[in-house]
N, CA, C and O atoms as CSV, one atom per row, in Angstrom:
chain,resi,resn,atom,element,x,y,z
A,1,UNK,N,N,36.333,8.589,-56.280
A,1,UNK,CA,C,37.072,7.596,-56.935
A,1,UNK,C,C,37.418,6.582,-55.826
A,1,UNK,O,O,36.771,5.538,-55.740
A,2,UNK,N,N,38.542,6.899,-54.877
A,2,UNK,CA,C,38.646,5.805,-54.018
A,2,UNK,C,C,37.517,5.392,-52.972
A,2,UNK,O,O,37.484,4.261,-52.488
A,3,UNK,N,N,36.731,6.239,-52.703
A,3,UNK,CA,C,35.563,5.895,-51.854
A,3,UNK,C,C,34.654,5.131,-52.324
A,3,UNK,O,O,33.987,4.503,-51.501
A,4,UNK,N,N,34.389,4.977,-53.652
A,4,UNK,CA,C,33.499,3.908,-54.124
A,4,UNK,C,C,34.114,2.616,-54.103
A,4,UNK,O,O,33.373,1.634,-54.074
A,5,UNK,N,N,35.437,2.457,-54.113
A,5,UNK,CA,C,35.772,1.106,-54.021
A,5,UNK,C,C,36.216,0.810,-52.524
A,5,UNK,O,O,36.825,-0.243,-52.336
A,6,UNK,N,N,36.004,1.517,-51.609
A,6,UNK,CA,C,36.290,1.406,-50.138
A,6,UNK,C,C,34.887,0.731,-49.604
A,6,UNK,O,O,33.896,1.460,-49.565
A,7,UNK,N,N,34.789,-0.480,-49.241
A,7,UNK,CA,C,33.552,-0.934,-48.707
A,7,UNK,C,C,33.083,-0.594,-47.149
A,7,UNK,O,O,31.980,-0.927,-46.717
A,8,UNK,N,N,33.959,0.032,-46.465
A,8,UNK,CA,C,33.726,0.743,-45.268
A,8,UNK,C,C,33.121,2.201,-45.487
A,8,UNK,O,O,32.446,2.823,-44.666
A,9,UNK,N,N,33.437,2.552,-46.558
A,9,UNK,CA,C,32.828,4.357,-46.851
A,9,UNK,C,C,31.544,4.362,-46.474
A,9,UNK,O,O,30.797,3.613,-47.104
A,10,UNK,N,N,31.066,5.045,-45.562
A,10,UNK,CA,C,29.832,5.395,-45.487
A,10,UNK,C,C,28.987,4.597,-44.631
A,10,UNK,O,O,27.786,4.819,-44.476
A,11,UNK,N,N,29.694,3.576,-44.023
A,11,UNK,CA,C,29.123,2.476,-43.343
A,11,UNK,C,C,29.488,2.725,-42.050
A,11,UNK,O,O,30.648,3.093,-41.865
A,12,UNK,N,N,28.580,2.577,-40.889
A,12,UNK,CA,C,28.661,2.947,-39.462
A,12,UNK,C,C,29.243,1.562,-38.771
A,12,UNK,O,O,29.194,0.438,-39.272
A,13,UNK,N,N,29.717,1.872,-37.697
A,13,UNK,CA,C,30.250,0.501,-36.759
A,13,UNK,C,C,28.949,-0.176,-36.490
A,13,UNK,O,O,28.930,-1.382,-36.740
A,14,UNK,N,N,27.903,0.345,-36.046
A,14,UNK,CA,C,26.667,-0.242,-35.803
A,14,UNK,C,C,26.266,-0.901,-36.940
A,14,UNK,O,O,25.971,-2.069,-36.684
A,15,UNK,N,N,26.138,-0.600,-38.114
A,15,UNK,CA,C,25.797,-0.978,-39.276
A,15,UNK,C,C,26.670,-2.410,-39.493
A,15,UNK,O,O,26.118,-3.445,-39.867
A,16,UNK,N,N,27.881,-2.332,-39.250
A,16,UNK,CA,C,28.847,-3.252,-39.273
A,16,UNK,C,C,28.549,-4.434,-38.572
A,16,UNK,O,O,28.495,-5.538,-39.113
A,17,UNK,N,N,28.317,-4.177,-37.144
A,17,UNK,CA,C,28.052,-5.243,-36.206
A,17,UNK,C,C,26.455,-5.868,-36.802
A,17,UNK,O,O,26.286,-7.027,-37.181
A,18,UNK,N,N,25.688,-5.096,-36.779
A,18,UNK,CA,C,24.335,-5.647,-37.294
A,18,UNK,C,C,24.431,-6.488,-38.591
A,18,UNK,O,O,23.633,-7.419,-38.702
A,19,UNK,N,N,25.367,-6.249,-39.633
A,19,UNK,CA,C,25.372,-7.103,-40.626
A,19,UNK,C,C,26.208,-8.469,-40.217
A,19,UNK,O,O,25.937,-9.547,-40.745
A,20,UNK,N,N,27.127,-8.339,-39.342
A,20,UNK,CA,C,28.035,-9.460,-39.085
A,20,UNK,C,C,27.070,-10.578,-38.119
A,20,UNK,O,O,27.163,-11.805,-38.142
A,21,UNK,N,N,26.117,-9.731,-37.269
A,21,UNK,CA,C,25.230,-10.439,-36.517
A,21,UNK,C,C,24.334,-11.407,-37.374
A,21,UNK,O,O,24.265,-12.614,-37.141
A,22,UNK,N,N,23.597,-10.718,-38.471
A,22,UNK,CA,C,22.828,-11.398,-39.482
A,22,UNK,C,C,23.603,-12.353,-40.175
A,22,UNK,O,O,22.945,-13.372,-40.389
A,23,UNK,N,N,24.757,-12.399,-40.605
A,23,UNK,CA,C,25.513,-13.257,-41.346
A,23,UNK,C,C,25.891,-14.396,-40.713
A,23,UNK,O,O,25.743,-15.535,-41.155
A,24,UNK,N,N,26.553,-13.976,-39.308
A,24,UNK,CA,C,27.070,-15.049,-38.431
A,24,UNK,C,C,26.097,-15.796,-37.343
A,24,UNK,O,O,26.370,-16.805,-36.692
A,25,UNK,N,N,24.984,-15.089,-37.326
A,25,UNK,CA,C,23.913,-15.426,-36.391
A,25,UNK,C,C,24.074,-15.228,-35.086
A,25,UNK,O,O,23.033,-14.902,-34.515
A,26,UNK,N,N,25.164,-15.326,-34.319
A,26,UNK,CA,C,25.530,-15.290,-32.865
A,26,UNK,C,C,26.693,-14.436,-32.605
A,26,UNK,O,O,27.613,-14.228,-33.397
A,27,UNK,N,N,26.556,-13.918,-31.316
A,27,UNK,CA,C,27.870,-13.355,-30.570
A,27,UNK,C,C,29.002,-14.370,-30.503
A,27,UNK,O,O,30.193,-14.086,-30.626
A,28,UNK,N,N,28.421,-15.780,-30.260
A,28,UNK,CA,C,29.215,-16.912,-29.999
A,28,UNK,C,C,30.169,-17.184,-31.148
A,28,UNK,O,O,31.369,-17.440,-31.057
A,29,UNK,N,N,29.318,-17.069,-32.412
A,29,UNK,CA,C,30.289,-17.301,-33.810
A,29,UNK,C,C,31.209,-16.111,-33.997
A,29,UNK,O,O,32.328,-16.238,-34.493
A,30,UNK,N,N,30.678,-14.869,-33.559
A,30,UNK,CA,C,31.531,-13.756,-33.924
A,30,UNK,C,C,32.956,-13.942,-32.946
A,30,UNK,O,O,34.110,-13.676,-33.282
A,31,UNK,N,N,32.504,-14.453,-31.720
A,31,UNK,CA,C,33.673,-14.599,-30.635
A,31,UNK,C,C,34.728,-15.668,-31.165
A,31,UNK,O,O,35.862,-15.662,-30.685
A,32,UNK,N,N,34.378,-16.563,-32.125
A,32,UNK,CA,C,35.097,-17.890,-32.394
A,32,UNK,C,C,36.108,-17.169,-33.619
A,32,UNK,O,O,37.267,-17.533,-33.823
A,33,UNK,N,N,35.427,-16.109,-34.355
A,33,UNK,CA,C,36.230,-15.697,-35.590
A,33,UNK,C,C,37.101,-14.268,-35.041
A,33,UNK,O,O,38.151,-13.927,-35.586
A,34,UNK,N,N,36.615,-13.661,-34.122
A,34,UNK,CA,C,37.259,-12.355,-33.625
A,34,UNK,C,C,37.416,-12.478,-32.075
A,34,UNK,O,O,36.422,-12.165,-31.420
A,35,UNK,N,N,38.489,-12.876,-31.426
A,35,UNK,CA,C,38.647,-13.220,-30.380
A,35,UNK,C,C,38.796,-12.046,-29.231
A,35,UNK,O,O,39.843,-11.777,-28.641
A,36,UNK,N,N,37.676,-11.488,-29.067
A,36,UNK,CA,C,37.517,-10.033,-28.245
A,36,UNK,C,C,36.498,-10.226,-27.167
A,36,UNK,O,O,35.360,-10.612,-27.435
A,37,UNK,N,N,36.869,-9.981,-26.037
A,37,UNK,CA,C,35.683,-10.050,-24.863
A,37,UNK,C,C,34.544,-9.744,-24.983
A,37,UNK,O,O,33.596,-10.414,-24.574
A,38,UNK,N,N,34.481,-8.723,-25.541
A,38,UNK,CA,C,32.874,-8.034,-25.815
A,38,UNK,C,C,32.103,-8.843,-26.522
A,38,UNK,O,O,30.902,-8.686,-26.300
A,39,UNK,N,N,32.469,-9.918,-27.550
A,39,UNK,CA,C,31.764,-10.977,-28.062
A,39,UNK,C,C,31.565,-12.162,-27.176
A,39,UNK,O,O,30.611,-12.926,-27.325
A,40,UNK,N,N,32.363,-12.288,-26.367
A,40,UNK,CA,C,32.330,-13.569,-25.495
A,40,UNK,C,C,31.788,-13.413,-24.041
A,40,UNK,O,O,31.512,-14.476,-23.485
A,41,UNK,N,N,31.583,-12.229,-23.309
A,41,UNK,CA,C,31.208,-12.138,-22.318
A,41,UNK,C,C,30.190,-11.186,-22.052
A,41,UNK,O,O,30.499,-9.995,-22.020
A,42,UNK,N,N,28.770,-11.620,-21.814
A,42,UNK,CA,C,27.711,-10.596,-21.803
A,42,UNK,C,C,27.604,-9.881,-23.107
A,42,UNK,O,O,27.310,-8.690,-23.008
A,43,UNK,N,N,27.740,-10.248,-24.035
A,43,UNK,CA,C,27.710,-9.610,-25.483
A,43,UNK,C,C,26.493,-8.941,-25.701
A,43,UNK,O,O,25.453,-9.555,-25.463
A,44,UNK,N,N,26.447,-7.718,-26.139
A,44,UNK,CA,C,25.401,-6.823,-26.797
A,44,UNK,C,C,26.020,-5.981,-27.799
A,44,UNK,O,O,27.235,-5.826,-27.919
A,45,UNK,N,N,25.003,-5.374,-28.610
A,45,UNK,CA,C,25.530,-4.347,-29.543
A,45,UNK,C,C,26.131,-3.121,-28.825
A,45,UNK,O,O,27.252,-2.673,-29.065
A,46,UNK,N,N,25.282,-2.635,-27.936
A,46,UNK,CA,C,25.858,-1.622,-27.230
A,46,UNK,C,C,27.108,-1.571,-26.547
A,46,UNK,O,O,27.814,-0.565,-26.482
A,47,UNK,N,N,27.403,-2.849,-25.962
A,47,UNK,CA,C,28.811,-3.200,-25.212
A,47,UNK,C,C,29.979,-3.094,-26.195
A,47,UNK,O,O,31.007,-2.439,-26.024
A,48,UNK,N,N,29.625,-3.911,-27.345
A,48,UNK,CA,C,30.499,-3.999,-28.474
A,48,UNK,C,C,30.941,-2.758,-29.008
A,48,UNK,O,O,32.132,-2.498,-29.180
A,49,UNK,N,N,29.794,-1.813,-29.334
A,49,UNK,CA,C,30.118,-0.655,-29.857
A,49,UNK,C,C,31.167,0.049,-29.134
A,49,UNK,O,O,32.233,0.437,-29.612
A,50,UNK,N,N,30.673,0.206,-27.672
A,50,UNK,CA,C,31.665,0.934,-26.625
A,50,UNK,C,C,33.105,0.533,-26.716
A,50,UNK,O,O,34.064,1.305,-26.736
A,51,UNK,N,N,33.137,-0.934,-26.777
A,51,UNK,CA,C,34.725,-1.359,-26.796
A,51,UNK,C,C,35.354,-1.199,-28.162
A,51,UNK,O,O,36.569,-1.020,-28.251
A,52,UNK,N,N,34.628,-1.253,-29.162
A,52,UNK,CA,C,35.151,-1.174,-30.648
A,52,UNK,C,C,35.712,0.379,-30.883
A,52,UNK,O,O,36.753,0.686,-31.464
A,53,UNK,N,N,34.771,1.245,-30.292
A,53,UNK,CA,C,35.267,2.547,-30.425
A,53,UNK,C,C,36.169,2.931,-29.840
A,53,UNK,O,O,36.730,3.944,-30.257
A,54,UNK,N,N,36.626,2.305,-28.716
A,54,UNK,CA,C,37.898,2.839,-27.907
A,54,UNK,C,C,39.032,1.905,-28.053
A,54,UNK,O,O,40.011,2.031,-27.319
A,55,UNK,N,N,38.958,0.792,-29.125
A,55,UNK,CA,C,40.079,0.029,-29.251
A,55,UNK,C,C,40.379,-0.282,-30.662
A,55,UNK,O,O,39.897,-1.232,-31.278
A,56,UNK,N,N,41.189,0.564,-31.118
A,56,UNK,CA,C,41.488,0.281,-32.550
A,56,UNK,C,C,41.920,-0.940,-33.335
A,56,UNK,O,O,41.650,-1.087,-34.527
A,57,UNK,N,N,42.616,-1.823,-32.595
A,57,UNK,CA,C,43.172,-3.274,-33.267
A,57,UNK,C,C,41.997,-4.027,-33.173
A,57,UNK,O,O,41.825,-4.793,-34.120
A,58,UNK,N,N,40.970,-4.029,-32.130
A,58,UNK,CA,C,39.692,-4.991,-32.314
A,58,UNK,C,C,38.886,-4.247,-33.524
A,58,UNK,O,O,38.536,-4.948,-34.473
A,59,UNK,N,N,38.628,-3.075,-33.526
A,59,UNK,CA,C,37.684,-2.439,-34.513
A,59,UNK,C,C,38.522,-2.926,-35.843
A,59,UNK,O,O,37.881,-3.685,-36.571
A,60,UNK,N,N,39.555,-2.679,-36.174
A,60,UNK,CA,C,40.220,-3.254,-37.427
A,60,UNK,C,C,39.901,-4.528,-37.929
A,60,UNK,O,O,39.604,-4.789,-39.095
A,61,UNK,N,N,40.002,-5.506,-36.737
A,61,UNK,CA,C,39.708,-6.879,-36.952
A,61,UNK,C,C,38.176,-6.979,-37.278
A,61,UNK,O,O,37.825,-7.613,-38.273
A,62,UNK,N,N,37.475,-6.515,-36.658
A,62,UNK,CA,C,35.957,-6.502,-36.953
A,62,UNK,C,C,35.715,-6.024,-38.586
A,62,UNK,O,O,34.995,-6.513,-39.457
A,63,UNK,N,N,36.489,-5.045,-38.600
A,63,UNK,CA,C,36.199,-4.315,-40.250
A,63,UNK,C,C,36.577,-5.242,-41.281
A,63,UNK,O,O,35.912,-5.314,-42.314
A,64,UNK,N,N,37.800,-6.104,-41.044
A,64,UNK,CA,C,38.475,-6.973,-41.807
A,64,UNK,C,C,37.504,-8.286,-42.097
A,64,UNK,O,O,37.450,-8.908,-43.157
A,65,UNK,N,N,36.684,-8.574,-40.778
A,65,UNK,CA,C,35.780,-9.712,-41.034
A,65,UNK,C,C,34.564,-9.293,-41.614
A,65,UNK,O,O,33.900,-10.124,-42.233
A,66,UNK,N,N,34.106,-7.930,-41.488
A,66,UNK,CA,C,33.003,-7.514,-42.315
A,66,UNK,C,C,33.365,-7.352,-43.868
A,66,UNK,O,O,32.456,-7.599,-44.661
A,67,UNK,N,N,34.516,-6.989,-44.336
A,67,UNK,CA,C,34.930,-7.302,-45.653
A,67,UNK,C,C,34.776,-8.684,-46.210
A,67,UNK,O,O,34.224,-9.023,-47.257
A,68,UNK,N,N,35.426,-9.476,-45.225
A,68,UNK,CA,C,35.298,-10.921,-45.784
A,68,UNK,C,C,34.011,-11.483,-46.032
A,68,UNK,O,O,33.752,-12.206,-46.993
A,69,UNK,N,N,32.920,-11.005,-44.817
A,69,UNK,CA,C,31.662,-11.436,-45.139
A,69,UNK,C,C,30.967,-10.911,-46.165
A,69,UNK,O,O,30.103,-11.618,-46.684
A,70,UNK,N,N,31.217,-9.485,-46.695
A,70,UNK,CA,C,30.519,-8.987,-47.797
A,70,UNK,C,C,31.216,-9.904,-49.100
A,70,UNK,O,O,30.489,-9.957,-50.092
A,71,UNK,N,N,32.248,-10.468,-49.182
A,71,UNK,CA,C,32.733,-11.020,-50.127
A,71,UNK,C,C,32.210,-12.361,-50.248
A,71,UNK,O,O,31.835,-12.836,-51.320
A,72,UNK,N,N,32.186,-12.986,-49.111
A,72,UNK,CA,C,31.237,-14.610,-48.820
A,72,UNK,C,C,29.863,-14.380,-49.426
A,72,UNK,O,O,29.337,-15.194,-50.185
A,73,UNK,N,N,29.250,-13.122,-49.019
A,73,UNK,CA,C,27.903,-13.191,-49.478
A,73,UNK,C,C,27.460,-12.379,-50.615
A,73,UNK,O,O,26.314,-11.989,-50.840
A,74,UNK,N,N,28.707,-12.141,-51.418
A,74,UNK,CA,C,28.616,-11.750,-52.839
A,74,UNK,C,C,28.073,-10.563,-52.937
A,74,UNK,O,O,27.367,-10.407,-53.933
A,75,UNK,N,N,28.207,-9.425,-52.019
A,75,UNK,CA,C,27.720,-8.237,-51.865
A,75,UNK,C,C,28.762,-7.121,-52.175
A,75,UNK,O,O,28.467,-5.927,-52.225
A,76,UNK,N,N,29.959,-7.606,-52.369
A,76,UNK,CA,C,31.172,-6.840,-52.629
A,76,UNK,C,C,31.887,-7.205,-53.776
A,76,UNK,O,O,32.924,-6.611,-54.072
């Protein structure tokens, strides 16, 4: 019931980052949309995952950007 309407249900943080990189093309673009250090200084999927797993406020911002990008790409 609620799970079907939750765009984050069943999606890993790694999948979210991969989708965002495919959608916005670069970490630089992500860093302009979500002002977090892991997107701006020596960015990588691995370092971003480590940071976002430990930082709930940053993860929430990335998840909200993911939902927006899904809507923009008409996949939601």
